[in-house]
NUMI-177782 format. One record per atom (N, C-alpha, C): y, z, x; residue in three letters. Coordinates in steps of 0.001 Angstrom, whole numbers, padded with zeros to 6 digits, always signed. Each point is the difference from the previous one (the first is absolute). Layout:
N
YZXALA/...
END
This chain:
362
+020528-002408-005182MET/+000811-001169-000294MET/-000677-001006-001100MET/+000735-001266-000306LYS/-000374-001121-000965LYS/-001417-000615+000732LYS/+000084-000367+001322LEU/-000470-000840+000532LEU/-001768+000631+000182LEU/-000016+001319-000074ARG/-001443+000368-000164ARG/-000366+000018-001379ARG/+001020+000003-000573LEU/-000533-000224-002062LEU/-000465-001335-000035LEU/+000993-000857+000620LEU/-000061-001376+000016LEU/-001543-000346+000555LEU/-000559+000447+001005PHE/-001076-000404+000223PHE/-001376+000242-000615PHE/+000342+001349-000424CYS/-001092+000324-001153CYS/+000002-000559-001481CYS/+000758-000701+000009THR/+000265-000666-001322THR/-000627-001286+000361THR/+000157-000395+001227ILE/-000515-001231+000040ILE/-001744+000137+000038ILE/-000115+000934+000567ALA/-001691+000434+000217ALA/-000329+000434-001246ALA/+000558+000587-000878ILE/-000876-000017-001387ILE/-000071-001257-000701ILE/+001273-000814-000046ALA/+000353-000650-000409ALA/-001711-001802+000067ALA/-000264+000311+001459LEU/-000666-000853+000295LEU/-001749+000215-000685LEU/-000129+001497-000400LEU/-001303+000454-000228LEU/+000257+000121-001682LEU/+001090-000705-000816THR/+000320+000168-001353THR/-000695-001351-000161THR/-001227-000319-000243ILE/-000503-001061-000903ILE/-001313-000299-000627ILE/-000310-000729-000793LEU/-001097+000519-000716LEU/-001348-000069+000608LEU/-000872+001543+000060ALA/-001104+000069+000890ALA/-001282+000147-001257ALA/-001631+000037+000193MET/-000572+000783-000857MET/-000830+000503+000901MET/-000570+001476-000833PRO/-000792+001064+000898PRO/-000853-000399+000858PRO/-000004+000740+000994MET/-000848-000419+001236MET/-001198+000711+000126MET/-001170-000507+000611ARG/-001061+000687-000357ARG/+000023+001013+001328ARG/-000546+001177-000654LEU/-000024+001745+000604LEU/-001243-000376+001029LEU/+000210+001042+001244ALA/-000862+000223+000592ALA/-000685+001629-000941ALA/-000791+000437+001199ALA/-001101+001062-001031ALA/+000773+001355-000333ALA/+000941+000067+001033GLN/+000503+001365+000368GLN/+001652-000013+000170GLN/+000814+000664-000826THR/+001536+000235+000459THR/+000082+001096+000194THR/+001081+000152+001229PRO/+000465+001216+001012PRO/+000670+000746-001091PRO/-000024+001429+000659ARG/+000957+000788-001267ARG/+001479+000258+000079ARG/+000683-000183-000881ILE/+001515-000207+000247ILE/+000733+001402-000363ILE/+000644+000415+000984THR/+001125+001038-000371THR/+001367-000616+000629THR/+000830+000432-001605THR/+001329-000257+000251THR/+000593+001033-000153THR/+001284-000040+000302PHE/+000932+001448+001068PHE/+001783-001258-000084PHE/+000790+001219-000572ASP/+001298-000113+000209ASP/+000643+000853+000662ASP/+001038-000854+001227ALA/+000829+001008+000692ALA/+001034+000812-000810ALA/+000172+001256+000453PRO/+000578+000481-000758PRO/+001721-000038-000075PRO/+000157-000265-001613GLY/+001842-000077+000361GLY/-000239-001757-000553GLY/-000937-000670+000077ALA/-000377-001236-000460ALA/+000907-000602-001384ALA/+000485-001161-000475GLY/+000431+000028-000986GLY/-000748-000921-001147GLY/-000322+000602-001441THR/-000691-000951-000830THR/+000239-000772-000806THR/+000993-001129+000585SER/+000172-000790-001267SER/-000237-001426+001031SER/+000467-000826-000531ALA/+000178-001621+000403ALA/+000258+000117+001132ALA/-000676-000676+001077ASN/+000609-000149+001714ASN/+000081+001348+000572ASN/-000211+001069-000413GLN/-000290+001087+000596GLN/-001483+000590+000485GLN/+000129+000879+000571GLY/-001519+000904+000505GLY/-000242-000780+001041GLY/-001732+000515+000187THR/-000399+000258+001432THR/-000604-001497+000523THR/+000274-000172+000828ILE/-000676-001408+000806ILE/-000543+000454+001360ILE/-001204-000192+000289PRO/-000775+000200+000937PRO/+000303-001649+000646PRO/+000371+000397+001720GLN/-000457-001334+000806GLN/-001030-000073+000648GLN/-000359+000910+000617GLN/-000901-000102+001369GLN/-001273+001650-000185GLN/-001127-000340+000438ASN/-000229+001205+000445ASN/-001013-000130+001183ASN/+000012+000811+000871ASP/-000530+000174+001207ASP/-001756+000322-000269ASP/-000364-000367+001605SER/-001597+000793+000309SER/-000376+001290-000281SER/+000917+000653-000229GLU/-000043+001598-000423GLU/+000552+000486-001315GLU/-000194-001486-001195GLY/+000188+000273-001062GLY/+001300+000317-000436GLY/+000993-000125+000961VAL/+001746+000639-000266VAL/+000462-001229-000570VAL/+000738+000059-001041VAL/+000697-001008-000933VAL/+001454-000013+000194VAL/+000790-000923+000560VAL/+001221-000096-000027VAL/+000597-000706-001039VAL/+001428-000011-000457GLY/+000927-000767-001100GLY/+000989+000756-000254GLY/+000552-000395-000822ASP/+001206+000415-000849ASP/-000085+000185-001735ASP/+000830+000920-000493TYR/-000306+000130-000947TYR/+001863-000186-000610TYR/+000244-000693-001113ILE/+001083+000049-000574ILE/+000760+001141-001039ILE/+001106+000672-000009ASP/+000024+000748-000965ASP/+000888+000113-001122ASP/+000313+000471-000671ALA/+000437-000244-001344ALA/+001352-000602-000119ALA/+000473+000119+001129ASN/+001118-000575+000393ASN/+000519-001704+000523ASN/-001621-000160+000405GLY/-000069-000960+000601GLY/+000253-000352+001500GLY/-000098+001295+000394VAL/-000325+000221+001605VAL/-000972+000151+000632VAL/-000106-000729+001042ALA/-001816-000093+000856ALA/-000082+001304+000653ALA/-000982+000649+000454HIS/-000391+000966+000889HIS/-001176-000205+000658HIS/-000339+000196+001437GLY/-001554+000161+000258GLY/-000841+000757-000036GLY/-001276-000042-000252PHE/-000764+001084+000111PHE/-001614-000635+000579PHE/-000382+001534+000444LEU/-001205-000237+000771LEU/-000961+000698-000960LEU/-001534-000513+000034ARG/-000621+001047-000822ARG/-001516-000049+000857ARG/+000064+001324-000059ALA/-001712+000021+001158ALA/-000938-000080-000863ALA/-001095-000212+001201ALA/-001652-000174-001034ALA/-000029+000739-001199ALA/+000651+001455+000128GLY/-000857+001548-000480GLY/+000981-000804-001601GLY/+000959-000448+000313GLY/+000801-000345-001451GLY/+001665+000513-000167GLY/-000149+001019+001570ALA/+001684+000641+000112ALA/+000776-001326+000247ALA/+001738+000147-000886ILE/+000668-000798+000686ILE/+001579+000854+000235ILE/+000367-001174+001592THR/+000991+000066-000081THR/+001034-000711+000181THR/+001418+000212-000161THR/+000833-000867-000634THR/+001012+000188+001162THR/+000871-001366+000374PHE/+001165+000331+000973PHE/+001089-001017-000475PHE/+000535+000391+001028ASP/+001116-001234-000135ASP/+000890-000551+001056ASP/+000160-000721+000603ALA/+000915-000648+001022ALA/+001305+000578-000144ALA/+000547+000310+001422PRO/+001564+000457-000186PRO/+000795-001313-000402PRO/+000904+000511-000729GLY/+000732-001011-000144GLY/-000565-001095-001096GLY/-000896+000116-000568ALA/-000700-000743-001359ALA/+001076+000660-001202ALA/+000333-001306-000162GLY/+000932-000271-001518GLY/-000148+000995-001256GLY/+000698+000366-000973LYS/-000597+000669-001331LYS/+000328-000666-000757LYS/-000014-001152-000040SER/-000022-000992-001583SER/-001262-000813-000077SER/+000184-000873-001059SER/-000749-000453-000533SER/-000307-001364+000709SER/-001161-000250+000702GLY/-000360-000841+000778GLY/-000098+000288+001449GLY/+000884+001262+000594GLN/+000112+000861+000924GLN/-001293+000439+000426GLN/+000077+000717+001135GLY/-000734+000873+000339GLY/-001525-000345+001441GLY/-001115+001113-000381THR/-000861-000133+001250THR/-001263-000987-000692THR/-000001-000856+001062PHE/-001464-000777-000168PHE/-001032-000326+000870PHE/-000987+001021-000183ALA/-000806+000430+001170ALA/-001494-001186-000087ALA/-000641-000907+000810LEU/-000677-001060-000291LEU/-001290+000064+000969LEU/+000227+000299+001132GLY/-001110+000058+001274GLY/-000283+001336+000522GLY/-001397-000235+000194ILE/-000169+001853+000946ILE/-001209-000319+000548ILE/+000153+000775+001376ILE/-001378-000089+000994ILE/-000879+001639-000176ILE/-001346+000030+000193PRO/-000444+001238+000165PRO/+000660+000979+000968PRO/+000965-000505+000906ALA/+000761+001394+000636ALA/+000746+000432-000609ALA/+000190-000535-001340GLY/+001223+000606-001097GLY/+000835-000731-000012GLY/+000562-000850+001119ALA/+001373-000574-000014ALA/+000376-000876-001522ALA/+001053-000412-000455VAL/+000215-000450-000944VAL/+000873-000963+000004VAL/+000154-001429-000331THR/+001595-000424+000138THR/+000094-000579-001478THR/+000999-000407-000082GLY/+000494-000611-001257GLY/+001584-000526+000042GLY/+000915+000056-000917TYR/+001445-000228+000050TYR/+000719+000748-001160TYR/+001208+000365+000114TYR/+000541+001052-000585TYR/+001385-001237-000507TYR/+000452+000200-001014VAL/+001295-000959-000885VAL/+001478+001400+000102VAL/+000792-000138+000588ASP/+001115+000852+000098ASP/+000756+000149-001337ASP/+000896+000530+000057GLY/+001324+000152-001169GLY/+000309-001594-000198GLY/+000334-000876+001086ARG/+000632-000856-000489ARG/-000911-001386+000472ARG/-001215+000190-000700SER/-000994-000993-000038SER/-000522-000872+000987SER/+000119+000789+001183VAL/-000145-000486+001491VAL/-001854+000840+000457VAL/-000377-000929+000230SER/-001598+000524+000691SER/-000390+000088+001169SER/-000543+000875+000536HIS/-000314+000763+001144HIS/-001488+000308+000175HIS/-000366-000308+000993GLY/-001262-000352+000455GLY/-000491+001958+000612GLY/-001032+000413-000549PHE/+000127+001782+000428PHE/-001928+000058+000829PHE/+000013+001005+001133LEU/-001286+000288+000199LEU/-000127+001493-000223LEU/-001132+000383-000621ARG/+000198+001642-000695ARG/-001029+000129+001085ARG/+000100+001294+001023ALA/-001283+000253+000684ALA/-000825+001103-000391ALA/-000946+000369+000625ALA/-000897+000654-000888ALA/+000119+001528-000151ALA/+001309+000496+000596ASN/+000454+001400-000194ASN/+001253-000393-001471ASN/+000526-001046-000192GLY/+000847-000183-001088GLY/+001278-000417+000018GLY/+000322+000262+001652LYS/+001477-000450+000510LYS/-000315-001779-000027LYS/+001130-000552-000533ILE/+000279-001377-000429ILE/+001027-000386+000667ILE/+000067-001473+000673ARG/+001076-000584+001143ARG/-000027-001188-001343ARG/+001472-000865+000273SER/-000077-000855-000655SER/+000575-001008+000861SER/-000799-001540-000215PHE/+000543-000961+001077PHE/+000973-001173-000849PHE/+000560-001053+001315ASN/+000820-001070-000606ASN/-000364-001108+000381ASN/-000588-001011-000477ALA/+000044-001332+000437ALA/+001376-000418+000625ALA/-000035-000527+001700PRO/+000985-000943-000062PRO/+000058-001239-000774PRO/+001427-000376-000337GLY/+000411-000621-000710GLY/-000518+000345-001489GLY/-000341+000920-000570ALA/-000264+000371-001134ALA/+001515+000195-001008ALA/+000113-000609-000905GLY/+001128-000034-001083GLY/+000364+001598-000078GLY/+001433+000410-000616THR/+000172+001176-000372THR/+000686+000229-001577THR/-000133-000972-000773GLY/+000311-000290-001230GLY/-001189+000626-000782GLY/+000282-000178-001428ALA/-000582+000340-000609ALA/-001172-000924+000013ALA/-001524+000432-000198ASN/-001142-000997-000242ASN/-000182-000720+001781ASN/+000606+000724+000677GLN/-000415-000508+001469GLN/-000340+001075+000813GLN/-000579-000061+001362GLY/-000518+001131+000602GLY/-001392-000320+000715GLY/-000532+001340-000121THR/-000941-000212+000972THR/-001438+000960-000737THR/-001533-000968+000003LEU/-000871+000890-000668LEU/-001150+000079+000699LEU/-000310+001017+000299GLY/-001573+000469+000244GLY/-000923-000244-000750GLY/-001076-000670-000010PHE/-001204-000064-000493PHE/-001375+000277+000040PHE/-000395+000148+001217ALA/-001642-000143+000786ALA/+000345+001098+001116ALA/-000869+000563+000850ILE/-000187+000742+001109ILE/-001512-000089+000442ILE/+000086+000219+001061ASN/-001477+000036+000683ASN/-000250+001174+000897ASN/-001212-000367+000290PRO/-000348+001313+000424PRO/+000965+000379+001486PRO/+000012-000867+000968ALA/+000890-000495+001032ALA/+001441+000362-000134ALA/+000377+000383-001429GLY/+001339+000193-000322GLY/+001206-001191+000009GLY/-000896-001112-000079VAL/+000756-001283-000386VAL/+000504+000027-001442VAL/+001048-000559-000231ILE/+000608+000073-001170ILE/+000241-001855-000581ILE/-000412-000056-001245SER/+000638-001530-000186SER/+001092+000372-001476SER/+000611-001135-000284GLY/+000983-000352-001044GLY/+000629-001063+000146GLY/+001128+000203-000821ILE/+000996-000632-000458ILE/+001440-000181+000460ILE/+001142-000277+000214TYR/+001259-000161-000015TYR/+000884-000724-001000TYR/+000598-000023-000418ILE/+000799-000922-000846ILE/+001919+000333+000440ILE/-000223-001290+000734ASP/+001651-000241+000374ASP/+000791-000055-000983ASP/+001344-000176+000512ALA/+001250-000333-000738ALA/+000054-001384-001157ALA/-000952-000471+000615SER/+000172-001521-000882SER/-001258+000637-001013SER/-000567+001046-000582GLY/-001228-000260-000489GLY/-001253-000065+000457GLY/-000046-000561+001078VAL/-001392-000810+000667VAL/-000490+001011+000625VAL/-001624+000051-000544SER/-000906+000925+000761SER/-000769-000618+001173SER/-000077+000776+001262HIS/-001057+000234+001135HIS/-000539+000553-000063HIS/-001220-000158+000737GLY/-001197+001027+000685GLY/+000580+000789+000741GLY/-000882+001116+000437LEU/+000682+001017+001428LEU/-001363+000657+000132LEU/+000086+000338+001132VAL/-000901+000834+000909VAL/+000596+000995+000641VAL/-000479+001521-000414ARG/+000736+001265+000640ARG/-001061+000278+000990ARG/-000064+000549+001341ALA/-000492+000014+001016ALA/+000261+002075+000123ALA/-001032+000183+000371PRO/-000275+001733+000090PRO/+001184+000370+000564PRO/+000651-000618+000865ASP/+001327+000312+000978ASP/+001133-000125-000951ASP/+000122-000607-000814GLY/+000907-000383-001688GLY/+000560-001223+001071GLY/-000355-000926+000387THR/+000278-001522+000053THR/-000104-000705-000907THR/+000638-000845-000646ILE/-000211-000740-001274ILE/+000544-001384+000730ILE/-001160-001164-000411THR/-000201-001134+000029THR/-000006-000703-001259THR/+000890-000972-000454SER/+000331-000947-000968SER/-001139-001203+000139SER/-000700-000442-000943PHE/-000431-001865-000104PHE/-000268-000158-001494PHE/-000136-001477+000368ASP/-000065-000691-001377ASP/-000855-000903+000137ASP/-000774-000152-001282ALA/-001171-001034-000267ALA/+000850-001289-000070ALA/-000665-000910+000874SER/+000423-001299+000133SER/+000320-000746-001482SER/+001112-000507-000667GLY/+000015-000228-001457GLY/+000727+000650-000462GLY/-000020+001288+000170ALA/+001208+000790-001016ALA/+000819-000170-000382ALA/+000221+000010-001184GLY/+001384-000268-000058GLY/+001384+000698+000544GLY/+000979-000726-000353THR/+001255+001118+000718THR/+000900+000158-001062THR/-000234-000401-000761GLY/+001333+000660-001503GLY/-000528+001229-000356GLY/+000719+000590-000610ALA/-000088+001111-000826ALA/-001224-000018-000975ALA/-000558+001530+000292GLY/-000899-000046-001219GLY/-001637-000873+000925GLY/+000388-000713+001282GLU/-001083-000629+000398GLU/-000120+000613+001906GLU/-001241-000346+000315GLY/-000237+000430+001223GLY/-001240+000945+000332GLY/-000187+000545+000988THR/-001521+000668+000162THR/+000463+001164-000862THR/-000628+000082-000999ILE/-000208+001852-001005ILE/-001393+000533+000118ILE/+000545+001046-000695GLY/-000810+001020+000288GLY/-000062+000885-001547GLY/-000986+001154+000083ASP/-000218+000943-000805ASP/-001836-000463-000053ASP/-000492-000899+000584THR/-001217-000397+000704THR/+000057-000109+001157THR/+000568+000262+000641ILE/-000054-000197+001673ILE/-001354+000893+000645ILE/-001098-000602+000014GLY/-001022+001378+000863GLY/+000062-000475+001351GLY/-000369+001121+000477LEU/-000240+000240+001669LEU/-001141+000532+000311LEU/-001342-000798+001089SER/-000905+000463+000280SER/-000134+001157+001297SER/-000978+000555+000284PRO/+000166+000985+000878PRO/-000033-000711+001346PRO/-000060-001362+000132ALA/-000115-000964+001101ALA/+001610-000257+000451ALA/+000865+000628-001369GLY/+001621-000780-000011GLY/-000253-001900-000405GLY/-000901-000185-000987VAL/+000057-001203-000640VAL/+001011+000277-001568VAL/+000789-000979-000066ILE/+000880+000130-001176ILE/-000239-000984-001013ILE/-000323+000635-001216GLY/-000238-001345-000798GLY/+000899-000125-001861GLY/+000766-000494+000111GLY/+001037-000029-001565GLY/+000346-001457-000440GLY/+000902+000157-001083PRO/+000264-001232-000650PRO/+001530-000534+000952PRO/+000248-001060-000551TYR/+001607-000592+000614TYR/-000061-001201-001502TYR/+001982-000300+000112ILE/+000084-000548-001147ILE/+000651-001456+000822ILE/-000080-000947-000167ASP/+000741-001128+000296ASP/+000829-000480-000601ASP/+000800-001027+000510ASP/+001254-000065-000852ASP/-000065-000907-001617ASP/-001134-000155-000104SER/-000646-000517-001307SER/-000393+001196-001135SER/+000106+001095+000463PHE/-000156+001748-000442PHE/-001480-000535-000189PHE/-001039-000596+000880VAL/-001547+000232-000501VAL/-000247+000920+001228VAL/-000603+000797-000524PHE/-000843+001405+000907PHE/-001060-000954+001106PHE/-000032-000026+001309HIS/-001574+000237+000813HIS/-000119+000826+000550HIS/-001191+000393+000558GLY/-000343+001078+000766GLY/-000246-000179+001633GLY/+000471+001045+000713TYR/+000015+000058+001461TYR/-000833+000684+000551TYR/-000148-000094+001519VAL/-000619+001288+000514VAL/+000588-000220+001473VAL/+000250+000935+000388ARG/+000982+000386+001349ARG/-000735+000849+000880ARG/-000732-000815+001568ASP/-001065+000637+000947ASP/+000711+000735+000430ASP/-000235+001167+000714PRO/+000502+001060+000935PRO/+000834-000877+001246PRO/-000151-000974+000524ASP/+000916-000779+000823ASP/+001228-000374-000407ASP/-000260-000225-001475GLY/+001692-000777-000430GLY/-000600-001248-000898GLY/-001024-000307+000133THR/-000365-001191-000536THR/-000020-000193-001631THR/+001060-001223-000762VAL/+000095+000589-001491VAL/-001068-001490-000585VAL/-000901+000286-000588THR/-000583-001034-000681THR/-000235+000053-001522THR/+000508-001101-000841SER/+000008-000042-001390SER/-001595-000607+000012SER/+000160+000394-001553PHE/-001037-000597-000379PHE/-000010+000375-002047PHE/-001068-000932-000427ASP/-000423-000205-001348ASP/-000830-000357+000034ASP/-000810+000754-001337PRO/-001211-000980-000354PRO/-000267-000519-001203PRO/-000939-001018+000437THR/+000166-001520-000674THR/-000119-000152-001025THR/+000940-000419-000571GLY/+000723-000342-001244GLY/+000909+001110-000463GLY/+000634+000818+000794SER/+000880+001009-000105SER/+001010-000516-000469SER/+001008+000137-001515PHE/+001209-000294-000029PHE/+001140+001571+000459PHE/-000403+000671+000120ASP/+000631+001424+000132ASP/-001186+001022+000917ASP/+000087+000448+001159THR/-000640+001089+000703THR/+000717+001142-000155THR/-000478+001061-000167LEU/+000206+001449+000024LEU/-001077+001106+000922LEU/-000040-000094+001227PRO/-000402+000836+000485PRO/+000077+001424-000665PRO/-000992+000925+000427SER/+000192+001272-000587SER/-000050+001191+000712SER/-001146-000354+001090SER/-000066+001137+001137SER/-001190-000562+001060SER/+000067+000801+001020ILE/-000698-000496+001131ILE/-001070+001004+000389ILE/-001503+000191-000043ASN/-000531+001023+000451ASN/-000207-000082+001519ASN/-000971+001264+000506GLN/-000258+000293+001333GLN/-000085-001306+000856GLN/-001176-000685-000742GLU/-000643-001408+000658GLU/+001112-001115+000315GLU/+001405+000409-000539GLY/+000759-001086-000093GLY/-000505-001223-000953GLY/-000610+000412-001258VAL/-000081-000800-001313VAL/+001249+000285-000698VAL/+000474-000965-000429ILE/+001216+000101-000973ILE/-000712-001033-001275ILE/+000309+001076-001437ASN/+000242-000390-001007ASN/+001106+000136-000760ASN/-000348-000716-001254GLY/+001261-000231-000925GLY/-000692-000800-000900GLY/+000967-000735-000931GLY/-000191-000971-000784GLY/+000976-001171-000066GLY/-000586-001066-000268TYR/+001080-000945-000408TYR/-000419-000937-001406TYR/+001329-000673+000114LEU/+000229-000806-001158LEU/-000804-001458-000253LEU/-000890-000315-000818ASP/+000005-001381+000185ASP/+001158-000931-000525ASP/-000752-001700-000256ALA/+001281-000697-000396ALA/+000331+000199-001841ALA/-000946+000734-000532SER/+000195+000250-001252SER/+000275+001616-000177SER/+000399+000480+000874PHE/+000535+001239+000056PHE/-000673+000970-000268PHE/-001586-000344+000367VAL/-001098+001484-000015VAL/-000301+000399+001059VAL/+000145+001419-000181GLU/-000136+000911+001488GLU/-001365+000236+000509GLU/-000390-000408+001082HIS/-001294+000029+001071HIS/+000173+001109+000797HIS/-001188+001059+000337ALA/+000323+000927+001429ALA/-000699-001180+001093ALA/+000282+000467+001183PHE/+000003-000385+001021PHE/-000131+001282+001286PHE/-001309-000581+001200LEU/+000195+000234+001238LEU/+000249-000915+000719LEU/+000949+000807+000821ARG/+000460-001080+001200ARG/-000957+001047+001320ARG/-000977-000916+000651PHE/-000361+000587+001260PHE/+000831-000258+001319PHE/-000779+001170+001113PRO/+001143-000354+001195PRO/-000748-001274+001050PRO/-000711-000985-000605ASP/-000074-000901+000298ASP/+000676-001328-000858ASP/+000991+000469-000506GLY/+000467-001031-001016GLY/-000559-000398-000965GLY/-001348+000230-000568SER/-000584-000236-001257SER/+000408+000325-000943SER/+000171-000325-001220ILE/+000297+000508-000868ILE/-001085-000135-001565ILE/-000352+001017-000646THR/-000930-000410-000900THR/+000773+000786-001335THR/-000264-000503-001222SER/+000243+000859-001117SER/-000766-000175-000690SER/+000494+001323-001138PHE/-001262+000093-001310PHE/+000595+000479-001130PHE/-000740+000121-001056ASP/+000709+000524-001480ASP/-001266+000926-000319ASP/+000825+000685-000788VAL/-001209+000940-000752VAL/-000698-000627-001154VAL/-001318-000124+000080PRO/-000763-000568-000892PRO/+000490+000196-001398PRO/+000446-001167-000647GLY/+000734+000029-001645GLY/+001276+000146+000216GLY/+000682+000210+000982ALA/+001347+000741-000135ALA/+000896-001701+000296ALA/+001240-000196-000659ALA/+000422-000945+000361ALA/+001237-000330+000787ALA/-000146+001366+000521THR/+001264+000063+001571THR/-000551+001575+000721THR/-000089-000011+001311THR/-000090+001000+000344THR/+000828+000318+001420THR/+000254+001083+000237GLY/+000837+000413+001369GLY/-000531+001183+000785GLY/-000158-000524+001353ALA/-000319+000978+000804ALA/+001154+000997+000388ALA/-000200+000988+000380THR/+001372+001174+000353THR/-000707+000400+001301THR/-001024+000436+000296ALA/-000619+000888+001190ALA/-001245-000293+000412ALA/-000507+000171+001133ALA/-001061-000057+000430ALA/-000493+001214+001136ALA/-001176+000495+000769ASN/-000189+000961+000888ASN/-000794-000856+000878ASN/-000457+000628+000975ALA/-000461-000788+000912ALA/-001421-000257-000384ALA/-000862+000798-000998ALA/-001204-000238-000296ALA/-000464-001289-000520ALA/+001516-000750-000577GLY/-000029-001364-000800GLY/+000409+000298-001410GLY/-000334+001196-000408ILE/+000621+000512-001444ILE/+001163+000046-000576ILE/+000300-001200-001055ILE/+001344-000181-000160ILE/+000247+000186-001675ILE/+001148+000673-000170VAL/+000617+000402-001062VAL/+001110-001153-000698VAL/+000200-000300-000977GLY/+000985-000250-000342GLY/+000308-000007-001960GLY/+000666-000678-000685VAL/+000582-000005-001207VAL/-001262-001555-000744VAL/-000070+000220-001436TYR/+000004-001396-000981TYR/+000697+000637-000777TYR/+000038-000865-001070THR/+000553-000344-001422THR/-000265-000301-000933THR/-000852+000661-000868ASP/-000513+000163-001122ASP/+000901-001002-001218ASP/-000617-000411-001133ALA/+000540-001353-001265ALA/+000839+001144-000723ALA/+000524+000909+000059SER/+000975+000714-000593SER/+001265+000154+000935SER/-000303-000630+001526GLY/+001064+000069+001373GLY/+000185+001716+000442GLY/-001220+000985-000361ALA/-000035+001176+000350ALA/-000407-000339+001377ALA/-000088+000950+000662ASP/-000390-000207+002060ASP/-001006+001024+000172ASP/-000914-000546+000989HIS/-001378+000980+000318HIS/+000108-000321+001490HIS/-000410+001301+000204GLY/-000645+000217+001415GLY/-000986-000564+000109GLY/-000631-000801+001405PHE/-001405+000125+000362PHE/-000097+000159+001845PHE/-001394+000502-000171VAL/-000226+000113+001287VAL/-001789-001106+000100VAL/+000459-000777+001027ARG/-000686-001253+000690ARG/-000936+000664+001187ARG/-001277+000382-000193SER/-000617+000184+001149SER/-000451-001122+000800SER/-000342+000030+001470ASN/-000328-001013+000731ASN/-000896-001178-000126ASN/-000995+000576-000929SER/-000808-000608-000367SER/+000264-000903-001536SER/+001524+000362-000483GLY/+000356-000952-000753GLY/-000143+000546-001025GLY/-000267+001447-000680THR/-000099+000748-001358THR/+001455+000615-000238THR/-000156-000492-001451PHE/+001363+001057-000005PHE/+000058+000730-001441PHE/+001072+001034+000111ILE/-000057+001391-000776ILE/+001016+000145-000746ILE/+000523+000288-000934THR/+001173-000302-000728THR/+000662+001532+000001THR/+001124+000399+000692LEU/+000663+000851+000198LEU/+000983+000249-001581LEU/+000130+001044-000920ASP/+001096+000071-001137ASP/+000103+001420+000229ASP/+001067+000541+000457ALA/+000460+001119+000033ALA/-000072+000910-001446ALA/-000225+001102-000097PRO/+000145+000617-001206PRO/+001593+000192-000467PRO/+000243-000381-001391GLY/+001779-000191-000376GLY/+000174-001508+000421GLY/-000502-000776+000532ALA/+000665-001093+000566ALA/+000320-000827-001562ALA/+001111-000473-000257GLY/+000728-001132-000948GLY/-000992-000471-000339GLY/-000326-001242-000780THR/-000449-001410-000319THR/+001000-000761-000759THR/+000680+000161+000305GLY/+000994-001334-000542GLY/+000572-000955+001232GLY/+000879-000867-000369SER/+000154-000677+001139SER/+000905+000407+001259SER/-000537-000084+001254GLY/+000793+000406+000846GLY/-000575+001512+000404GLY/-000527+000564-000671GLN/-000656+001274+000206GLN/-001373+000426+000644GLN/-000398+001067+000377GLY/-001510-000165+000343GLY/+000008+000439+001348GLY/-000954-000388+000847THR/-000530+000811+001397THR/+000451-000797+000988THR/+000240+000474+000997PHE/+000525-000703+001209PHE/-000434+000522+001491PHE/-001310+000065+000593PRO/-000263+000402+001163PRO/+000400-000906+001116PRO/+000733+000904+000961ASN/+000733-000603+000765ASN/-000180+000342+002059ASN/-000928+000507-000363SER/-000659+000640+001524SER/-001188+000765-000249SER/-001095-000042+001177ILE/-001009+000143-000112ILE/-000502+000366+001582ILE/-000243+001492+000559ASN/-000246+000158+001433ASN/-001348-000473+000209ASN/-000432+000482+000996ARG/-001372-000569+001024ARG/-001157+000768-000834ARG/+000506+001294-000671GLU/-001647+000312-000620GLU/-000044-000220-001526GLU/+000920-000804-000541GLY/+000016-000834-001311GLY/+000581+000591-000670GLY/+000977+001075+000324THR/+000799+000738-000936THR/+001187-001291-000856THR/+000137+000054-001344VAL/+001353-000605-000186VAL/+001315+000624-000450VAL/+000806-000655+000036SER/+001250+000863-000620SER/+000812-001466-000577SER/+000983+000461-001379GLY/+000888-000748+000064GLY/+000437+000760-001453GLY/+000496-000641-000998PHE/+001034+000005-001139PHE/-000923-000257-001326PHE/+000513+000535-001030TYR/-000123-000566-000784TYR/+001368+000011-000961TYR/+000004-000575-001427LEU/+001141-000488-000747LEU/-000216+000545-001311LEU/+000797+001075-000517ASP/-000829+000300-001659ASP/+000719-000574-000561ASP/-000327+000081-001409ALA/+000472-000670-001314ALA/+001359+000171-000002ALA/+000788+000881+000594ASN/+001751+000422-000125ASN/+000343-000844+001695ASN/-000664-000427+000126GLY/+000444-001162+001732GLY/+000124+001091+001209GLY/-000176+001284-000322ALA/+000082+001001+001405ALA/-001060+000157+001026ALA/+000016+000290+001014ASN/-001004-000380+001230ASN/-000281+001548+000319ASN/-001607-000193+000241HIS/-000979+001043+000104HIS/-000344-000222+001432HIS/-000444+000653+000589GLY/-001028+000382+001314GLY/-001777-000286-000086GLY/-000746-000376+000333PHE/-000820+000287+000196PHE/-001099-000489+001392PHE/-001278+001099-000168VAL/-000674-000580+000874VAL/-001768+000067-000166VAL/-000598-000692+000670ALA/-001393-000641-000648ALA/-000734+000332+001226ALA/-001067+000794-000386GLY/-001000+000335+000933GLY/-001174-000781+000126GLY/-000505-000513+000716PRO/-001131-000720+000741PRO/-000948+000162-000954PRO/
END
């Protein structure tokens, strides 16, 4: 559906500002590229990994030549399994979007049906798929329920969009009970509220993500397992866009300052926030971090092309450029997940604007 594409557009737009080449570490990880069977090869099509687990299994979705999305799982050895949620639509912008995975093999995400309504799903390790819908979710086009992340306890986080087009956060317990929540200050108009596609969920049940206020300004929030929701913004932030939360409860992402320059940030469980920039880069955005404190993200060069980076816990940076990545504005390499072993996954955009998957080993 259009909501997910909107969030992707926002994230890419935040990264597309002038930058200079960065200082590199001594070694660069080995990068392996891949494409799901049936993935399209034109602009806005292709393979889009979303997350990789501790076993190196990558989950994501691919867009076929008709613009329809399908889920996939890529095993550590490279074998790819594709799947579709029952009821998923078969027109452009519809289909199955797989976003979260745990080592036990369960996958969550959402599917868009033939009426362009979204429904959350849980795919068990045996391949059985069960859908779920939040109470209060709208039933019109571009409304419904979206699952985004799952933790080892089987808790799912996500959002639902009501009949007025307002987004709300949700937590789905393993028994199927769904609890909704809203960040204080979240807007109540169409296109506002507690939004997602970047809502993260830690093993302890802490949720981190963004919300939009009634002035369409982005802010970060963290929700504790007891239901307490706390808003946050890095000092000097004009727009705050959290990307994920790691096993230790550290939230990372990017924020725009008053000059619309992006910087990466980390918010720690004690509420303290630190920011950083890739050396020599005009903008930096963090997308994920593992328990060891290794961070991945994206920076943009002077031509507008995007490059991935890995930042060690000592502050050393390595550039990630997938073979075949385009060098034009809005093209390049986008890492979006790193597991506890340091394996990175993500996607790159080629010169035609098509998406391809990659994994990068330590």
